[in-house]
C-alpha positions in Angstrom: -8.9 26.5 15.3 -5.5 26.9 13.8 -3.4 26.4 11.1 -2.4 23.0 12.5 -5.4 21.4 13.4 -6.6 22.3 10.2 -3.7 21.0 8.2 -3.9 17.3 11.1 -7.5 16.2 10.1 -7.0 17.3 6.7 -3.9 14.7 7.3 -5.5 12.3 8.7 -9.1 12.5 7.6 -7.1 11.7 4.0 -5.4 8.7 4.9 -9.4 7.1 5.5 -10.2 8.2 2.2 -7.4 7.5 -0.3 -6.2 4.1 -0.9 -3.3 2.9 -0.1 -0.7 0.4 1.5 2.7 -0.9 2.6 5.0 -3.1 1.5 6.2 -5.8 3.7 8.4 -7.8 1.6 11.8 -8.0 -0.9 9.4 -9.4 -3.6 9.0 -6.7 -5.3 12.8 -4.9 -5.5 13.7 -3.0 -6.7 10.9 -1.4 -8.1 9.4 -1.4 -4.6 11.5 -1.4 -1.2 9.3 -2.4 2.1 8.5 -0.2 4.2 7.0 2.0 0.2 3.8 3.3 0.5 2.1 2.8 -2.0 -1.0 4.5 -3.8 -3.9 3.1 -5.0 -7.4 3.0 -7.0 -8.7 0.4 -8.4 -8.6 -1.9 -11.4 -10.4 -1.1 -14.6 -11.9 -2.5 -16.8 -11.2 -4.0 -20.0 -9.4 -7.2 -18.5 -6.2 -6.7 -20.7 -5.6 -3.1 -18.8 -3.5 -4.5 -16.5 -1.2 -6.8 -18.1 2.3 -5.1 -17.5 1.3 -2.8 -13.8 2.2 -3.5 -10.3 -1.4 -3.9 -8.4 -1.9 -5.7 -5.2 -4.8 -9.0 -4.6 -5.9 -9.9 -2.1 -4.6 -13.7 -1.5 -7.5 -16.2 0.1 -3.7 -19.2 0.5 -1.5 -17.0 2.5 -5.4 -14.6 3.7 -2.7 -11.2 3.3 -2.8 -8.7 0.0 0.2 -9.3 -2.0 2.2 -6.3 -4.4 2.9 -7.9 -7.8 3.5 -7.2 -11.5 1.1 -8.5 -13.5 2.8 -10.6 -16.6 0.0 -12.2 -18.0 -3.1 -12.8 -17.9 -5.0 -16.8 -17.8 -7.4 -16.1 -19.5 -9.4 -13.4 -21.3 -13.0 -15.2 -20.8 -12.9 -16.0 -17.4 -10.4 -12.7 -16.5 -7.8 -13.7 -13.6 -4.7 -12.9 -14.2 -0.8 -14.3 -13.8 1.2 -12.3 -10.9 4.7 -12.2 -9.9 7.2 -9.7 -7.8 10.2 -8.2 -9.6 12.4 -9.6 -7.5 11.1 -13.2 -7.8 12.2 -15.7 -9.9 9.2 -17.5 -11.1 5.9 -16.2 -11.3 2.9 -16.4 -8.1 1.8 -20.2 -7.6 -1.6 -19.6 -8.8 -4.2 -17.6 -10.9 -5.9 -14.8 -9.7 -9.6 -13.5 -10.4 -10.5 -10.1 -11.4 -13.0 -10.2 -8.3 -9.5 -9.9 -5.9 -7.5 -7.8 -7.3 -7.5 -4.6 -5.0 -6.6 -1.6 -6.9 -3.9 -0.3 -8.8 -0.7 1.0 -8.2 -0.1 5.1 -8.9 1.6 7.2 -6.6 4.8 5.6 -4.3 6.7 7.1 -1.6 8.7 5.9 -0.2 9.4 4.5 3.5 6.9 6.4 4.7 5.1 3.0 6.1 8.2 2.0 7.5 6.4 2.7 11.1 2.7 1.3 10.2 5.1 -2.3 9.5 6.1 -2.3 13.3 3.0 -0.6 15.0 2.5 -4.1 17.2 5.9 -3.7 18.9 6.7 -1.5 21.9 8.8 0.0 20.5 6.7 1.4 17.8 4.6 2.4 20.0 7.1 5.1 21.6 7.8 6.2 18.9 3.8 7.1 17.8 3.2 8.3 21.1 7.0 10.7 20.8 5.1 11.5 17.0 2.2 12.6 18.8 3.7 14.4 21.4 5.7 16.2 19.4 3.5 16.7 16.9 0.7 18.9 19.4 3.3 20.7 21.8 4.4 23.5 19.0 1.0 23.0 18.1 -0.5 23.8 21.2 2.4 26.6 21.8 1.8 28.6 18.1 -1.6 28.5 19.4 -0.7 31.0 22.7 
């Protein structure tokens, strides 16, 4: 097995081990832009430790994950948060319980997630196929 095969396996494996998400809206600009890949860690206790941090929470109302900033703690006893996108004029319309907070953003890789936002389109499928071919051919040639 060549070094290229090992590297490819490590990169693919890390995408399953390291929790990550892709920013899919403009609500966090200029802090985060559409297509930015964010690395997250689980939220820590106590409740007030998230104040001011960018975090990801699950929204049952939208059936989706939201990346916004914690701007207030609504109820310290029950640990519910008020979130707001940096570019939004008002906060999110409902408090978020601690149990719905998935993680806190600790690292951002600009624009790396753009392809994953369009993976459902035919054009994106062709790009992915092209990238796979471009990765396999040099690895094969270098192995010879």
